[in-house]
N, C-alpha and C positions, 0 to 999 in steps of 0.2 A: 504494500500500500504506500503510495507516494505521499510525502509530507511537504507542505509548502514551507519555505524558509521564512522565518519572521523578519519583518522589515525593521532595521536598526532604528532606535529611538531618534538619533540625530537626523536621519533621513526624513522621519515623520515630521519633526519640528521644522526643518527647512522647507518641506513641502507645504506645511500649513502656513508658514511665513510667506512663501511665494504666493499662495492663494490669497492671503490677506492683502498683500501688496497689489496684486492684480485687481482685486475688488476696489482698492483705493484708487487705482488708475482709472477703472471704469467709472467710478463716481465722479472724479474730477472731469473726465472727458464729457460725460453726459451733462453735467452742470454747465460747462462751457458751451456745448453744442446747443443747448436749449436757450441759454441766456444771451449769447452774443448775436448781434445782427449780422447782416451779410457783409463780408469783406469784399474788397474791390475785385479780386480774381474770381470769386464765386459767381459773379454775374456771367463771366465768360463760360465757365463750365456748365452753368445752367442752360446756356444757349446751345450746348453741344451734346451732353450726355443723354438726356431724355429722348430727343428725336432719333438718336442712333439706336437706343434700346427699344423704343416703342415702334418706330416707323422704319427701322433699318436704313436710315437715310444718312449716307456719309458725306453729303454736301455740307453738313454741320460739323464735320471733323476739322479741328483747328490745328494749333501748333504742336500738340502732343498726341501720342498714341492714346487709344481710348479706354484702356482697361480700368484704370482707377475711376474715371468718371462714369463708365458703364456700371461698375459695381455699385457706385453711389446712387445711380438712377434706378436700379432694380426695384427698391421698395416703392417707387412711385407708380409702378405697374398696378399695385393694389389700390392706390389712391386715384389714378387715372385723371390727373389735372388737365386742363385745357392748354394746348400748345398751338402757337400760330404756324402750323406746318405749311399752310398755303399763303399766309400773309406775313412771312418773316421780313425782317428789316434787311434791306440790301445796301451794300457799300455804295457810296456815291460814284456814279459813272460806271458801275459794274453790276453784273447780275449775281455776283457772289454774295454769300450770307455775311452780314455784319453780326458776328456771333455775340458780342457783348450786348449790343442793343436788343438783339432778339432775346437774349437771356433776361434782360430787364423787362421786356414786354411780357414774357412768360410769367415772371414772378409777380409783377405788380399791376398788370393791366388786362388780365384775362379772367378775372374773377376768382383767382386761386388764393390760398392761404400761404403767403411767402414763408412765414416762420416755420410752419409745419413741413413745407417742402424742404427747406434747408435742413431741418432736424432729421428728417427721414434720410436725406442724402448723406448726412454726416454719420449716420449709424454704421454704414458699411466701413467707413474709414476708421471709426472707433474699434470695430471688430478686428480690422487689420492691425491696429495699434496693440490690442491685447494679444494677438497672435505673436507679434514681434516681442513683446515682453516675455511671453512664455518661451519663445525661441532663445532669447538671451539667457534665461535661467538654465535651460537645458544645455546650451553650448558651454556656459561657465561651469556647470556641474561636471560635465564630461572632461574638461581640461584641467580644472584645479579644485573641484570639490564643492560641497553644498554651501559652506559659509561664504566663500568668495562669490559664488553664483548669486546668493541672496543679496550681498552688497551690490553686485552689478545690477541686479533687477531693481533694487531700491534707488540707485542713482538714476536709472532710466525712468522710474515711476514719478520721481519728483523733479525731473528736469523740465522747466517751464516751456521751452520751445517744443519739446516732445508732446506735451499735453496740448499746447496751442495748435500745432499743426496736425496732431492726431485727432482733433475734434472739428476739423473744417473740411468742406467738400473741395479738396484740391488734390493735386497729383503727387505732392512731395512725400507724403507718408507711404503711399503705394510703392513708389520707387524705393524708399528706405526699407520697407518690409522685404521686397523681393530681392533687392541687392544683398541684404543680410542672409536670406535663406539660400541664395545662390552659393555663398561662401560656406554656409553651414552644410549644405548638401554636398559640396565638394570635400569638406572635412570628413563627412561620413564615407565618401568614396575612398579617400586616402586610408581610412581605418580598415576598410575591407573592400578592395576593388572588385567590382562586378558590373555587368551590363546594366542591371536594374538601377544601381546607384548613379552610374554615369548618365543614364536617361533622366533620373530625377533631377540631377544638377542641370541638365540641359533644359528641362521644363521650367525650372526656377529661373534660369537665365532668360528664357523666352518670355516669361511673365514680367520680368524686370524690363526687357526691351519693349514690351507692350504697355508699360507704365509711363516711361519718360525717356526721351532720346539720350539724355546724359548717362543712362545706364549702359551705353555702348562702351564705357570705360571698363566694363567687365571683360571685354575681349583681351586687353593687355593684362588685366589683373589675374584672370584665370590662366592665361598663358604663362605668366610669371610663376604662379603657384605650381603648375604642372612641371615647369622647368626645374624648380627647386625640389620637387618630389623625385624627379628623375635622378638627381644627384645626391639625394638624402639616403642615409643607411636604411635598407629595407631588404626583405626577402624577395628576390626577383621572381621566385617560383610562386609567390603568393598572388601574382597577377595572372589570372588564367586568360587564355586566348578566348575571345568571344565565340560563342557557338556558331556553327555554320549557318544555322537558321537565322540567328540574330544578324549576322553579317549580310545575309541576303536581304533582310528587311531594311537594314540601313542603306544598302546599295540602292534598293528600289526607291527609298525616300530621297536619297541624294539625287538620283536621276530626275525624280519628280520636281524637286526644288530647283535644280539647274534649269529645267524647262520653264519654270516660273520666273527665274532670275534673268533669263535671256532677254525678256521683253523690257527689262528695266536696267539701264546701264549702271545706275548707282547700286542696285541690288547685286548685280554681277560683280561689281568691284568690292562691295562689302562682304558678301557671303560666298561668292564664286570660288575663291581659293580654298576655303574650308570644304565646300561641297565637292570640288574636284579631287582634293586629297582624300576625302572619305570614299568617294567613288572608286578611286584607284586602290586604296588599302583594302577595302572590303570586297571589291569586285574581282581583283586579280586572282583570288584563290578559287573562284567558281570553276567547276569541272569543265564546262563548255568553253571557257577561256584558256584554262591551263592545259587542256588537251590539244590545243591547236596553236602552233607557233605563229601562223599567219593572223589568227584572230587576236592573239596576245599583242602582236606588234601593232595591229590596227587600233586596238584599245588604247595603247600608250600614245599613239599619234593623236587620237581624239582628245586625250587628257591634256597633252601639250598644246593642242590647238585651242582648247578651252582656256588654258593659262595665258596663251598669247592674246586671246580675245579680252581677258580680264586686264591685261597690260594696256591694250589699246584703249579700252573704255576708261581706265584710270587716267590716262593722259588727256583724254578728251574732256574730262571733268574740269580741267583748268579754266575753260571758258566760263564756267558757271561758278566754281568755288575757289578759283585762284591756283597759282602754281604750287604753293606749299601743300595744300590739301591733295592735289593731284600727285605730287611727288611722294607724299606719305602713303597714299593708296598704292602707287606703283611699287614702292619698296615692300609693302606687305605682300603684293602679288609675287614678287621675285623671291621673297623668303619662303613662301609656301610652295613655289615651283621647285626651289632648291630642296625642300623637305621631301617632295615627291620623288625627285631624282635620287636622293639619299635612300629613301625607302625601296626604290627599285633594285638596289644592290644588296638589300638585307633579306634574309629568309623570314617567312611569316612567323616562325617560332621565336625570333629575336625579341628580347625584352623591350627594346625601344619601339619596335613595330607594334607589339601588343599594347603598350601604353599609348602610342599615337592613335590607335584605333579607338580607345576610350576617349581620348582628347577630342577627336573629330566627332565622336558620338554626341558629346555635349553640344556642339554647334549645330549638328544636324537637327536635334530635337528643339534647340532654341529657335532655329529658323522655321521649323515646322509649326511651332506655337504662333509665330508671326503670321504665317499663311492661313492657318486654321482659326486664329484667334479673333478674326473679324466676323461679325454675324452675316456678312454678305459673301462669305468664302465660296458658297455654292455657285454664285454668279461669277466669281472670279475663276473658279476651278476649271471650267471648260475653255476659258480664254487664256489660261496660263499667265495671268498677271497678278498672282497672289500677293506679291510684295508691293503693289502700287499704293495701297492705303498707308503702308508704313513709310514708303519713300517720300510721299508728299510732305508729311510733317518733318521728316529728316531734312528736306531741302529748306523748309521755312526756318528751322532751328539753326542750320549751318549759316544761313544768311543773317540770322539774328546774332549769332556768335561773331560774325565778321563785322557787322555794324556796331555791335556793343549796346549795352543798356545799363547805365549807371545812375545811382541815386545817392547823393551825399549832401551834407549841410555845409554851406560856405564857412570857411574858417576852422572847420573841424580837422583833427589829425587823421580822420578816417576818409580817405580819398578813393576814387574809383580807379584803382590800379591793382597790381599784383599783391599789394599789402592789405587789400580790403578785407578778405575773409579772416586772416589771422587776427587783425585788429578787432573785427566784429566778434569773433570768438572770445577774445580777451575781455570784452565788456558785457556780452550777452550770456555766456556760459557760467553757471554757478561756480564760485571759487573752489568749492569742495570737489567738484567733478574735474576741474582743471588740475588741481593739486594731486588728486588720487590717480588720474589717468597719466599724468607726467611721471609720478613716482612709480606707478605700476609698470610703465614702459621701461624705466631704468632697472627695476627689479627683474622684469622679464628678460631683458637683454643680458643681464648679469647672471641669470639662473642657468641651470643645466637642462632646461626644457629643450626638447628637440627643435631644431631650426624651423621645421615645418609648422609647428605650433606657433612659434613667434611670428612667422610669415603670415599665417592665417589671420592674426590679429592686427598686424601692422601694415601689410601690403595694401589691403583695401582702403585704409586711411590715407596712406601716402599717395597712392594713385589718384583717388577721388579728390582730395584736397589740392594736390598739385595741378590736376586738370582744371579745377575751378579757379585757381589763382592764375592760370594761363589765359583763360578766355576773358571777354570783356563784359560779361553779364554780372553786375554787382548790385543786386537789389534785395538783399536780405539773407539771414542765416539759413533760411529754409533750403537754399540751393546747395548747402553742404550737410543737410540733415542725415544723409546715409552714413556719415562717419561716426555719428553719436552712439549707435549701439556698440561699436567697437571701442570707443572711448570708455563706455560704461564697463565693458568686459575688462579693459586694461585697469580701470579703477578697482574692479572686483579682485584682481590679482593681489592687490594690497591686503585685502581681507584674508585671502588664502595664505599669504605669507605670514600674517599675524597668527593665524591658527596653527602654523607650523613652528612658531618660536619655542625654544626649549626653556627659556627663563620664564617661570610662572609670573614673577613680579612684573617683568617687562611686558609680557603678554597682557596681563590684567590692566596695567596702566595705559598702554597704548590702545587697547580695546575700549576702555572707558572713555578716553579722549575722543576716539573715533565715533563712539556712540553719541556723545554730546554734540559733536560737530554735525553728525548726520541729522540729529533731532532738530537742531537750529536750521539746517538747510531745508528740511521737510516743512517746518513751520513757516518759513519765509515763502516757500512756494505756495502753501495753502492760503496764506494771507494775500497772495497775488491774484488768486482766482476771482473771476474768470478771465482776467486780463493778462494771460500768459504771453501773448504776442508782444506786449510792451514791457516785458520784464527786462531789467538790467541788474547785473550782479552787485555784490556788496561793495566792490571797488568804486562803482558809479553811484549807487544809491537810488535816488528817486527817478521817476520817469522824466521829470523836468530837466534834470541834469543829463539824462540819456538823450533827450530830444535835441540837446545842443551838440551832440556828437554824430547822430545819424537819424534819418527819418524814422518816426516811431508811430505812424498812424496808418492803419490799413482799412479804415472806414467802418470798423465793427461797432462803433458807438452811434452811428447815424440813427439807427432805430431807437436807441435809448434816448437820444435827443428829442426825436419826434414824440415819444411817449411822455417825456418830461414836460414838453410844451403843452400837451393836452392835460396832463395832471395838474399843472400850475395855472391852467386856463389863461395862458399868455396869448393876447389877441394877435400879436405879430412879432416875428423875431428876424433879425438880420444875421446871416450865417456867412462866415468866412472860414473854410476848412480846406486842408490840403487834399483830402479825399472826400468830396461832397457826394451825396447820393440824392439828387432831386426826385428820383422815382420813389424813394422811401418817404420823403417829406410829402409828396403829393398823395401817396397811398394813405397816409394818416390824416390827410386833409388839414394840415397846419398852414397858417398864413406865414410865408417866409419870403425873404429877399436875399439874393446873392450879392456879395460885396467884393471889392478889391482893396488892396492895401492902402490906397490913397484915401479911402473913406474913413480910415482909422486915425487920421491926423486931427481932424475936427469933426468928430462923429455927430450925427443928428441924434436927438433924444430917442430913446427906445431901448429894447432888449437886444443884446448881441451875444452870439455864440462863436467863440474863437477856437479853432482846432489847436492842438498842442504845439505844433510847429509854428503856426502863426503867432500864438501867444508868446512863445520863447523869443521869436524875432522882434516882437513889439517891446519886449523888455530891454532890448538893445537899442531901440530906436528913440533917440532923445526927443523927437518931435511928436511921438505917439501919445495920444490921450491916455492910453491904457498902461503906459510905462509906470511901474511901481504901485499900481492900484490892485488891491486884492479882488478876486472874483466874488460875485454874490453867491454863486452855486458852482458845483462841479458835477458834470455828468460823465459817468464812467471814469476812465483815466485820460481821455483825449479831448474833452470839451470843457471850456471855461466860460461861464455865463456872467455877463456884466449888464448893469443897467446904467445907461447914460441919462442923467437927469435933464 
């Protein structure tokens, strides 16, 4: 009779602690999701997600792949709100959809309940955030134990930008979740290599690609990790050759994907080299090829012809994306062509060939998710243009990268260049997380942990942060949100190191100090609720000080302002805000007037609502009537209400 092994008490305690922390995260996210009004970007996603989900209409697809916004729009299928599918707003001079204005029309002028719609859309993002928290706990427990994993999860649960972005209908948390799980799935593959785990890693990568274009940084990240695995100590025999059946399936998928990529030059450049390498590695062992020298030679010629086509397409991209992008694509094509030639000289039983088969398996399934991940894939299937929905946002984003998009406060040390994200991290990330992640990195590098474990935690951070610093889009911490789960894991390593200290006195003293610091950190985050987006760490202090350093208004308090005007029965109010929302003001039927800065020198009598950025600037303006005057009221964290007599 089999007896189940009892679960150790320590594991039970950490599991209960993790469950309580996740419940705390859920409560914070739900409170923010219900309380906060619509942020500026949520208008855009409202004009895109629901028509794709309900009407399968990809005319409304904008700058990002649709997965996150589709997941958010799914609950609306039960509500079935009215959408202007035939009367959408068009861009001036074009027949294309003006997605932002269509989103505003959908929320506020179709007889729908905008706050209920936003809350339902945000629920899916909250679910993804909880999944990520659980994944962080599991990852940490596997690499350094339960206590460290609990600390990593605690840091995640009380990081304000995690809560803020994890309770909004936007794409950043979706990218963060699938970026993390791509690395976690790869770690599981390295633990026990097999076709199933390589497939799971590929699917996770594909879901990341379907969430946001910046997830393409996973290609060099995972390539680097495979490279390190190849040179790390391991049992070469522990990597089995994929079964003949699996290789046939992958070959067929690679051929199908090549057929889809041929119609899209950019798709052939991006995925073609992977697909051709997979087709060669998996297909060359098929009996009908191996048994005929003529067929084998013809097969190799076709693979080389495909590689040459990738090279030609790469260079042709210079007209649209510039010489640097074309050169980078061409270099990638040449590298994979070289790998194919290397593989041609190696037997199928060679360790490097077996590992390469799993490597290309990841990208085959990632590309397959892209083709099948759109709800109109059946329409695309028979036309072999399955990558077209993905390539269109890719082109928009690459143009966006080239032109740049910066936002900064004049006179601040935070400027829109390569220093932007490190400086923003320094003032927006809680000091405890900065301290513990930095200390954890030093402890990890100095430890005897395997190089691969160190790489799994550090490489995703270095590549993603480096990529963000290199491009010209500098509009908020959310653009580097995917590094934060790994920062939390690095911070958790400090907890694991404390647990392993031999000195009882030192362990008790340091653990007590860390517990007090964590409690203060958690309390400060709870006090910030629901205004996590405008959080600044202890080094900065108040939001007024933070607003002097970087823009700190995303429009989430416009709804609260309208409700305040109604509650106070204010007959009319003059509004000057960095992120106004006239549709919200009109929806609540308040009497309001938009102003410009010049009206604040000698203001007319009446009630005034100043956004925080405007308010801070007026305190510097010696001619402003508002300089040095305390507000009569404050709405949320971003509106200051004055009465001019």
